[in-house]
C-alpha positions as CSV (number, residue, x, y, z in Angstrom):
1,M,13.5,-3.9,1.7
2,K,15.1,-0.6,3.0
3,T,13.8,1.6,5.5
4,I,13.8,5.3,5.4
5,Q,12.8,8.1,8.0
6,T,9.9,10.5,7.3
7,K,8.7,13.3,9.1
8,Y,6.0,10.8,10.1
9,G,7.9,7.9,11.0
10,A,10.0,5.0,9.9
11,M,8.5,3.7,6.2
12,H,9.7,0.4,4.6
13,L,10.3,0.4,0.8
14,Y,9.7,-2.7,-1.2
15,D,11.7,-4.0,-4.2
16,S,9.9,-7.4,-5.1
17,I,6.4,-9.0,-5.0
18,D,7.9,-11.9,-2.8
19,E,8.9,-9.4,0.0
20,L,5.0,-8.6,0.3
21,D,3.9,-12.2,0.5
22,E,2.4,-12.0,4.0
23,F,0.8,-8.5,3.0
24,T,-3.0,-8.8,3.6
25,H,-5.4,-6.4,1.9
26,E,-5.6,-4.2,5.4
27,R,-1.9,-4.0,5.7
28,C,-1.4,-3.1,2.0
29,A,-4.1,-0.5,2.8
30,D,-2.0,0.7,5.7
31,W,1.1,1.2,3.9
32,L,-0.4,2.9,1.1
33,H,-2.5,5.1,3.3
34,F,0.9,6.3,5.1
35,N,2.5,6.9,2.0
36,D,-0.5,9.0,0.3
37,P,-3.4,9.9,2.9
38,N,-5.3,11.2,0.0
39,G,-5.7,8.1,-1.8
40,C,-8.6,5.3,-1.8
41,Y,-7.1,2.3,-0.2
42,F,-9.1,0.8,2.4
43,A,-11.9,-1.5,1.2
44,Q,-14.9,0.4,2.5
45,D,-13.5,3.6,1.0
46,Q,-13.1,1.5,-2.1
47,M,-16.7,0.2,-2.2
48,D,-18.1,3.7,-1.6
49,E,-16.2,5.4,-4.3
50,F,-15.8,2.8,-7.2
51,G,-18.1,0.0,-6.2
52,F,-15.4,-2.6,-6.0
53,V,-12.6,-3.7,-3.9
54,A,-9.2,-3.4,-5.7
55,D,-7.4,-7.3,-5.8
56,L,-4.7,-7.9,-3.4
57,S,-2.3,-8.4,-6.1
58,D,-3.3,-4.8,-7.5
59,M,-2.6,-3.4,-4.1
60,K,0.8,-5.1,-3.8
61,K,2.0,-3.7,-7.1
62,L,0.8,-0.3,-6.2
63,I,3.1,-0.7,-3.3
64,L,5.9,-1.8,-5.4
65,T,5.4,1.3,-7.6
66,Q,5.1,3.9,-4.7
67,S,8.1,2.4,-3.4
68,E,10.2,3.2,-6.7
69,E,9.1,6.8,-6.7
């Protein structure tokens, strides 16, 4: 994990799924929303938009993908 400073505050970037072991769905959504406020990450938003909630493992993979960018 490394930390970068953005104009909105500090952000942690993750290198492996193991670093996200303690992340809940809500914590993943918070991280993803901070990184991309236009995305649909919170459970209720996903239900309203897609009719289902993404799996926690998919949310973690998305964090890793966005951390690489």
